[in-house]
N, C-alpha and C positions, 0 to 999 in steps of 0.2 A: 830303253823300254820299247817293246814291240806289242802290238795288238792286232789280231787278225780275226778274219770270219770263220776260221777254222783252226783247231788246235794244231794239226800238222803243219799248216802254213806257219803259224806263229813258231813252232819249233824249228822250222828252217830258217826262218828270219832271225831267231835268237842265236842260232849256230853261226850264222854269218857274222853277227856282232862278236860272238865269243872269240872268233878267229881273226878278229881285227878290223872287220868291216865297219863302214859307217852306217848311220841310219839310212842313207840313200841307198847303198848297197843292199842293206836288208829289206828295204821296201821293193827295190827292183826284183830281188830274188823271190819275194812274197808275191809280186805280180805274176811272175811266170809260174810259181808253184800253184797259185790259186786256179790257173787255167787247167792244171792237171788234177788237183785234189778236189776242186769245186766245180765240175763240169755242169752241175745243175744251176750254177750261179754266174758263170763267166766262161769265156773261150778265148783261146790264143788268137783266133781269127776275129775276135770281137773289138770292144772298146776299152779304154783305160785312161779317163781323165786324171790328171795328177796335179797336186800342188807340191812345191818344193821350196824350202828355205834354207840356203846355205848358212853354215855357221857365222854368227856375228853380223848377218845382214838384216837390214830392215826391209829389203825388197823381197817379195814372195813371187814366184814364177808359177803361171798357170799354163798347163800343157793340154791342149784341146782333147787329145786322145780319142777322137772320133772321126771316121771316114767321111768321104764326100760321095754323092751320086755319080755315076758314071757320065761321061760328057755327052754320050748319045741319047740320054734319056730327056724327055720333055714332058710336061704335064699333059699335053694333048695326046701324045703317043702313048703314055702310061694309061690314061683314062680309056683310051680306044682299046688297047690291048686286054685291059682287065675289066671292062665293062663298068667302070666307075669305082671299082673295089681295090683295096690295097692288101693283096693276099700275103700270106706269110711265105717263107721259103725264099728261094733265089730272086724272085722279082723285087723283094724289099731290100736286097743287099747293097750295102755301101762298101766302099774300100775298107778292109780290115786295118785298124789303127793301133791296136794295143802293141804290136811289135815295135812299131816306129816310136810310139810314145815312150815305152820302157827303155829302148836302146838310146834314144835321144837324151834322156835324163841320165843314164848311166854314163854317157860320153860327157855331158856338161857338167855333171855334178857328183858322179860317182868315182870310185877308185879301183874297183875290181875289174878282172877280165870277164867277158861274156861267158866263156867256157865254165869258169868257176861259179859264175851267177847261176848258171842253168843245170849244173851237174845234179844237184838233188832232184829237180824237176824231171830230168831224164830218167834217173833211177825209178822214181815214183811211177812214171808213165810205163817203163818197160817191164819192171818187176812187179808192179801192182802195189795196192795197199787195201786193207779190210774196210769195207764201208760201214760207217757207223749208221745207227737207226735213222737219224734225221735225213741224211743223204740218200738212204735207200728209199725212204719214203718219197723223197723229192723225185726221184728217178721213176718211181712208180707213178706218181701223178703226172709228171711230164711226158712219161711214155705214152700216155693216152694221145699225145699229139705227134711225138717223134717217131712211133712205130709205123707211120706212114712212109718213112724213108728207111729203106734197107740198109744203107750205110750207117746210119745212127743206130738202128735197132741191133745190128750185129755187134756193136761194141758195147751198148749200154743195157741191152737186154739179151746178152749172148745165149742164154738157155731158153730163149722163147717166152720169157716171162719176166716180171719185175725181179731185180736182184733182191737178195735178202740180207739183212744186217750180218756182218761178219764174212760175206762173200768177198773175194778179191776183185777189184776192178783194174783190168790191164788195158793200156792204150798203146799198143806197139807202133802204129803209124804215127801217133803223136810224138812218140819218143824218137823215131827216126827223123822227123821234121826238125825237132830241136837239136838232135845231133848234127843234121846237116847245116844248121845255122852255126853251131859251135865250130864245125870244121872249117867254116869259111872265114873265120877270125884270123886273117893274115894280113901282114903289112908292117912297115918299119916304125910307124907311130901309132899310138894308142887309138887316136880318132881315126886314122884310116883303117885300123883293123875293126873298128866297131862299124864303120861305113860299109866295110865289105860284109858284115853280118846283115846289115840292113838291106843291102843289095841282094843277098842270097834269099831273101823273102820276097822283095818287091819287084825285082828285075832279074828273074831267074826261071828255071824249070818249075819251082814251086808256084811262082806267079802265073806261069803259062798253064799249069794244071788247073790252078784255082779259076782262072778266067774261063778256060774251056768248059769246065763243069758249070760254072755260073751261067754261061751264055746257053749252054745245051739244055738247062733246066729253067729258062725263062728270064735270066737276068740281063743287067744292062751294062756290065763292067767290060773294060778293055784293058789290054796290056798297058797302054799309056797311062790310064787312070792310076794304075798301081805304081808304074816306074816313076811317075812325077809327083807322087803324093808325099807330103811332108805335114806333120802335126804343127799347128800354130803353138808358138811359145812366147808369152806376152806377160808383162807385169800384171799381176791379179788385181782385179778390181777390189776396192777396199772402202771402209767407212769407219769412223771414229765412234765408238759406243762407250760412254763412260770413260774410264781409263785405257780401254783396250782398242787396238787397231785390229779389225777383223777383215780377212781376206777370203775370197772364195774364187772358184773357177769362174770363167768369163761368161758373157751373155749367150754363147752358144750352148750353155747348159742352163739349168734353172738355179744354179748357185747364188746369183745376186738377189734371189728372193729373200734369202736370209739377211742380206745387207739392207734391203729396203725395209723389211719387217722390223729390224732393229732400229732403223733410223726412224720409223714412225713410232715406235715404242718409246723412244728417247723423250717424247713429249708427255709421258705419263709416269705416275709414281708407282712403279712395279714393286719396289721394296716395301713401301707402305701398305700396298694391297696384300702382300704376302703371297708365298708359294701356294698354288692350287686354290686360289680364291676365286670365286665367280667373277668379280670385277676384274682381276688381272688375267683370267683366262678369256673373258669376253674381249678386252683390249688386244690380246694376242691373236684371237681368231679374226677379229676385224682387220688388224695390220696384215695378217697373212692374206686375207681376201683381197686387200688393196694390191698387195705384190703379185699375187697370182693374176689378178686383172691386167696389170701391166705386162706380165709375162705373155698372156694371150695376145695383147696389142702390139707388143715391141720386141720380145726377145727372139732372137734367131741368130743364125751364123752372122758375126759381126760384119763379114765382107758383103752381106747382102742387106744390111739394116736400112731402115727408112728414116731413122732419127738418130740424133746423137745419143747412143745409149748411156753414156756417163752422166747425162743430165738427170736420169732417173735416180741418181744417188745424191743429187743436190741437197743440202740441208734444208734450203727454202722450200723446195718442192715437197720434201718429205714431211716437213712441218705442215704445209698446207693440207696435204693428204690426212695428216693426223687430226686435224680440225674438223674433218667430215665425221669422225667417229663420235656417235651418241651413245646412250645407254641401251638402245635398242639395235638388234642385228640388222645390218643393211640387207636389202633384197635387191634382186635384179631379175630380168627376164630369163626363163629357162633357156638353155641352149638346145642342143641336138637331141636331148633325152637319154635315157639309159643306154639305148644301143644293144647290140648283140654281144653275148658273152664270147670272150677270145680266150685262148690259153693264157695263163699268168706268166709273166716274165718277171725276172729278178735280177740281182746284183749281189756281189760280195764287196768287201772293203778291207782296208787295212791302213795302219799308219805306224811310224817308227820315229823315235827321237833319240839323240845321243848327248853325252855330257859336254861334247864341244859345242852343242847348239844347233846342229843339223837336224832338220825335220821334213818328213814326207808324208803324204797322204795319197793313197791310190784307190780308186774306185772301179775295179774291173767288172765287166759285164757282157751280156749276151749269152742267152741260155738255149738249151737243146730243142726247146719247142719252138724256136723261132726260125729254124732253117737246117738243112741237111748236113751232116758231116761229109766233107769231100773225100771220096774214096782215096787211099794212099797217103793222105796228108794228115787225117785224123783231127781236122779242124774245120770250122764252118766259115763262111763269109758273112761278116757282120750283118744282122738283120734289123740294125737300128733305124733302116728307112721307115719302120712302122711308127716312128715318132715325127715323121714329116706330115704335112697336111696336103689335101687334094683340092682346096679351094683356092682359085687364083687370087683372091683378095687377102689371103692369110699371109702374115710376114714369114711364117714357117712353111710355106708351100714348097713342095719339091722342086728342084731345079738342077740342070747339070752343073757339076762342080761344087755344089752346095751341101754343107753338112746339116743333118737334121738337128733341131734343138733337142737335147737329151736331158733325162732326169737325173742320172748320176754326177754328183758334185761333192767336193770336199770343202772343208773350212779350216782355216789357221788363223789363230789370234796371237797377236804380240802385246805385251805390256811394255810400251816405250820407256826407255831410261832404265830398264831393269833386264835381268836374264830370264824372266819369265815368258812362257809361251805354251800354247796347246794346239793340238791338231784334233779335228773331229771328222769322222767319215761315218757313212750309214748306208745301207741298202733300203729299198722300200718304195720305188717310183716316186709318186707325188708327195709322199710322206717324208722323203729324205731330208729336205731343207726344214720341214715343220719339226721333225724330231730334234735336228741339230740346234735349232733355235731354242727349244725347250731346255735341252741339256746345257746349253751355253748360259741361259738366264739363270738356271738352277746353280751353276758354279759361281757366276760373277755377280748376280744380284741378290740370290737367296742364301748365299753362303754355304752351300752343300759342297761336301767333299765329292770327288769324281765319280766313285762307285755308286753312292746314294743318288747323285744327280742323274745318273744313266737309268737308275732302277725306278725313279719317282713315276707316278702315274701320268699318263700321256694322253693328249686329245689330238685330233686331226680334222681339218676342214676339207670337204670335198665340193665346196661351192664354186666349181670352175670345170671346164672340160678336162677330162683325164687325158694324160699326155700320150696314151697309147690308142691307135686306131681301133675301133671307130669313136673314140673320144667320148665315152659316156659322161653324162653331166647330172649333178645332183645338187641343184641350188639350195643353200641353207642347211645342208647336212653336216653335222659334226659328230664324229665317232669318239667315244670317250670309254677309257679302261674302267673297269668295275670298282677299283679301289678309290676312284674319285668319290668323295663323300656325297651321300644322296641330296643334302640340302645344297651343295654347289651345283649338281646336276639339275635340280628343280629350278635354281635361280637362273642357269643358263637357258633352260627352256622357256621360263617367263620373259627372258630378254629377246626371244624370238628364234633361238637356235634349235634346229630339229635334231635332237640327240638320239643316236643309235648306240647300243651298248657293245662294247668290247669286252671279252673276259680279261682277267688279270694277265699281264705279261704277254699280250696278243702279238703274234708273229708279224701281223700286217702294220703294227705300230712302229715298225723299223727296228734296226739293231744297231744302235750308235756305238761306236768305238772311239775312245779318247786316249791320246798319249801326250805327255807334255812335261814341262818343269814349272811347278807352281809352288807358292808357299802354302802351307796347310795350317799355319798359326804357330809353328814351332820356332824357337829361338834360333835354330841352326840355319834358317832361310829355306829357299826353294829346294825341292827335291824332285827327281823324276817320278811320274806318277802314270798309272794306266787305269783303264776301266773298260769292261767288256759287257755288252748287254745280254742279259739272260733270257731275253726274247727270242734269241737265235743261238748259234753255235760259236759265238765269239770267245776269244781266249787272249790273255795277255800275260806276259812274263818280262822280267826285268832283272838286272843285276848292278 
């Protein structure tokens, strides 16, 4: 079963599995394909946090998938150069991490060669593919920002205007970069060959050109920053919720918010309250506010943490936080305020599972409005530095060699003692973990089957600083889709939540993708399942 953020990516993933690849092989192929087919949502030079579960294992691995700030940058130097601002483009660039993350997982958990994995991506980049209406619209919107960079405009607005649905998108420089990586796959052993692929990106003429462009346009990266970079691969943080063991990416992402929120909600009778009840949604919103508050105080690159982050998942701590929840919405002092509008950033996602029990979830990101395409390479240097902070007292403050805390994260849940499991991925910035929590609860507490669980009405809290600079803040705000019953919305308002309407199937409510093996009540036991969110362009297929 494969589910991806675009039908063409799902098709490539499904073809890998039809030709004998595992779910991991399919997921890695999908990660590279997304960088070609969804340039409005991710980039080969961007980020790609990953969760992977090898068949039959109770261990789930978190791959950080995000790069670090260059070793020459300091907060003082950055503030002086940019007048206290955090500008888009090369100044906000960190080391590109997606290639390392994808190749690392292919080496440790996959079976295919790199050349076979990227062959469909090379074809799509070189020969082109017709743009669907949603992608064409996204390129029109993002073009209002990326037209400032000639290197980006020449590829994605080649006719001097936004592309139209049905027009072909060709990315020849990106195709040549992927071909160069595939050509480097040489060596006696498989791991050595894949290490050669990695070196062809991070310690090579590609790296030299990337660094030269970055520095010429105001960035901080050096050759050693790329040559010495490796993604962190660690056991995924996890928490028991009911019968399920739930895993997310580590505290360098916002993934553990899902774990904290579930831990807080364990103190409440969610099943008794019912799906989409005012009481249950109030508990959910308050639990999320608690977890987001901890994100602001504590979540950061674990190598720079100021506390034992695992303590945030302690059952006693979470029960104590649950006891703080009353029937009235908690309030706090406003933060920095709404702030100035910035270009919207986004993400895509994909997941895959197979009958052997392999499972993978990938969340590729970094979009065209965040930084310029590097001439000759067809990719950008990850703009994810915009998720660092500029206050010295902030745990997420930028620092040399430090990765910014990112919004993209995935989830994977196992039902111990059985062969049931599910993966969840989602784009949507600060809404990512909120949407995944709701879908997971719909499946495991409220008894919904996967597709109805994904389609159910959704809410989102914004009562915390936004993750993207300049970190706008809306204390008390809750957005709710129109399908939520009027009496439920009114009840939430009486409890003190400041409700703002979303239309049905709102794009900004996230696009949850689910793939797994679960029981649906039939006598034949668990089956492979998938679900794709109609709020976006998700697509799933299985066999």
